[in-house]
BALOBA-1460 file (C-alpha; in Angstrom, 3 decimals):
// residues 80
<rec num="1" residu="x" x="-85.783" y="43.305" z="35.131"/>
<rec num="2" residu="x" x="-89.180" y="44.830" z="34.711"/>
<rec num="3" residu="x" x="-89.840" y="48.185" z="33.140"/>
<rec num="4" residu="x" x="-93.058" y="49.903" z="34.086"/>
<rec num="5" residu="x" x="-94.646" y="52.181" z="31.528"/>
<rec num="6" residu="x" x="-97.581" y="54.081" z="32.917"/>
<rec num="7" residu="x" x="-101.020" y="53.574" z="31.437"/>
<rec num="8" residu="x" x="-101.083" y="57.317" z="30.805"/>
<rec num="9" residu="x" x="-98.092" y="57.105" z="28.447"/>
<rec num="10" residu="x" x="-99.565" y="54.165" z="26.556"/>
<rec num="11" residu="x" x="-102.955" y="55.882" z="26.312"/>
<rec num="12" residu="x" x="-101.307" y="58.948" z="24.776"/>
<rec num="13" residu="x" x="-100.015" y="56.785" z="21.927"/>
<rec num="14" residu="x" x="-103.543" y="55.572" z="21.067"/>
<rec num="15" residu="x" x="-102.140" y="52.036" z="20.943"/>
<rec num="16" residu="x" x="-103.136" y="48.965" z="22.899"/>
<rec num="17" residu="x" x="-100.541" y="47.531" z="25.274"/>
<rec num="18" residu="x" x="-99.868" y="44.723" z="22.792"/>
<rec num="19" residu="x" x="-99.418" y="47.086" z="19.874"/>
<rec num="20" residu="x" x="-97.189" y="49.363" z="21.968"/>
<rec num="21" residu="x" x="-94.965" y="46.387" z="22.845"/>
<rec num="22" residu="x" x="-94.908" y="45.271" z="19.206"/>
<rec num="23" residu="x" x="-94.000" y="48.727" z="17.914"/>
<rec num="24" residu="x" x="-91.255" y="49.006" z="20.523"/>
<rec num="25" residu="x" x="-89.890" y="45.619" z="19.467"/>
<rec num="26" residu="x" x="-89.870" y="46.743" z="15.817"/>
<rec num="27" residu="x" x="-88.058" y="49.955" z="16.689"/>
<rec num="28" residu="x" x="-85.426" y="48.188" z="18.795"/>
<rec num="29" residu="x" x="-84.858" y="45.678" z="15.995"/>
<rec num="30" residu="x" x="-84.666" y="48.402" z="13.348"/>
<rec num="31" residu="x" x="-82.076" y="50.278" z="15.431"/>
<rec num="32" residu="x" x="-80.093" y="47.016" z="15.775"/>
<rec num="33" residu="x" x="-80.488" y="47.076" z="19.558"/>
<rec num="34" residu="x" x="-82.240" y="43.699" z="19.645"/>
<rec num="35" residu="x" x="-81.641" y="40.708" z="17.405"/>
<rec num="36" residu="x" x="-84.508" y="39.299" z="15.393"/>
<rec num="37" residu="x" x="-85.104" y="36.543" z="17.932"/>
<rec num="38" residu="x" x="-85.002" y="38.907" z="20.879"/>
<rec num="39" residu="x" x="-87.365" y="41.404" z="19.233"/>
<rec num="40" residu="x" x="-89.731" y="38.666" z="18.100"/>
<rec num="41" residu="x" x="-89.929" y="37.215" z="21.614"/>
<rec num="42" residu="x" x="-90.344" y="40.674" z="23.141"/>
<rec num="43" residu="x" x="-93.202" y="41.427" z="20.752"/>
<rec num="44" residu="x" x="-95.074" y="38.310" z="21.811"/>
<rec num="45" residu="x" x="-95.692" y="37.401" z="18.176"/>
<rec num="46" residu="x" x="-94.728" y="34.201" z="16.415"/>
<rec num="47" residu="x" x="-91.857" y="34.312" z="13.937"/>
<rec num="48" residu="x" x="-94.017" y="34.557" z="10.818"/>
<rec num="49" residu="x" x="-96.217" y="37.328" z="12.236"/>
<rec num="50" residu="x" x="-93.148" y="39.328" z="13.264"/>
<rec num="51" residu="x" x="-91.593" y="38.886" z="9.808"/>
<rec num="52" residu="x" x="-94.844" y="40.083" z="8.232"/>
<rec num="53" residu="x" x="-94.765" y="43.222" z="10.380"/>
<rec num="54" residu="x" x="-91.184" y="43.901" z="9.362"/>
<rec num="55" residu="x" x="-92.288" y="43.709" z="5.737"/>
<rec num="56" residu="x" x="-95.376" y="45.862" z="6.391"/>
<rec num="57" residu="x" x="-93.250" y="48.635" z="7.903"/>
<rec num="58" residu="x" x="-90.451" y="48.090" z="5.350"/>
<rec num="59" residu="x" x="-87.877" y="47.270" z="8.024"/>
<rec num="60" residu="x" x="-85.055" y="45.266" z="6.450"/>
<rec num="61" residu="x" x="-83.787" y="42.080" z="8.045"/>
<rec num="62" residu="x" x="-80.291" y="42.192" z="9.410"/>
<rec num="63" residu="x" x="-78.753" y="38.899" z="10.327"/>
<rec num="64" residu="x" x="-75.104" y="38.550" z="11.228"/>
<rec num="65" residu="x" x="-72.799" y="35.937" z="12.674"/>
<rec num="66" residu="x" x="-73.844" y="36.747" z="16.244"/>
<rec num="67" residu="x" x="-77.500" y="36.287" z="15.319"/>
<rec num="68" residu="x" x="-76.644" y="32.946" z="13.751"/>
<rec num="69" residu="x" x="-74.745" y="31.826" z="16.852"/>
<rec num="70" residu="x" x="-77.636" y="32.866" z="19.097"/>
<rec num="71" residu="x" x="-80.082" y="30.921" z="16.939"/>
<rec num="72" residu="x" x="-77.867" y="27.826" z="17.099"/>
<rec num="73" residu="x" x="-77.648" y="28.095" z="20.892"/>
<rec num="74" residu="x" x="-81.415" y="28.498" z="21.133"/>
<rec num="75" residu="x" x="-82.034" y="25.467" z="18.941"/>
<rec num="76" residu="x" x="-79.545" y="23.381" z="20.902"/>
<rec num="77" residu="x" x="-81.093" y="24.364" z="24.235"/>
<rec num="78" residu="x" x="-84.586" y="23.468" z="22.995"/>
<rec num="79" residu="x" x="-83.506" y="20.053" z="21.767"/>
<rec num="80" residu="x" x="-82.326" y="18.969" z="25.216"/>
């Protein structure tokens, strides 16, 4: 599913498209809507860069059993 956000909306934020996507990923992670892995992938950043942004904006990590299971599934699928 694709979501189209008009250039006008993004321009009003004074952010680049990449920064807009990153900030949205941070917000969705902070609100516990996306897991760390989902938000990191959505942001387009590597894991370390996304962790550094979380620290910069003082967004605490939340990692539960479901996150762990998702990470295990991801690792297993990549090793095949």
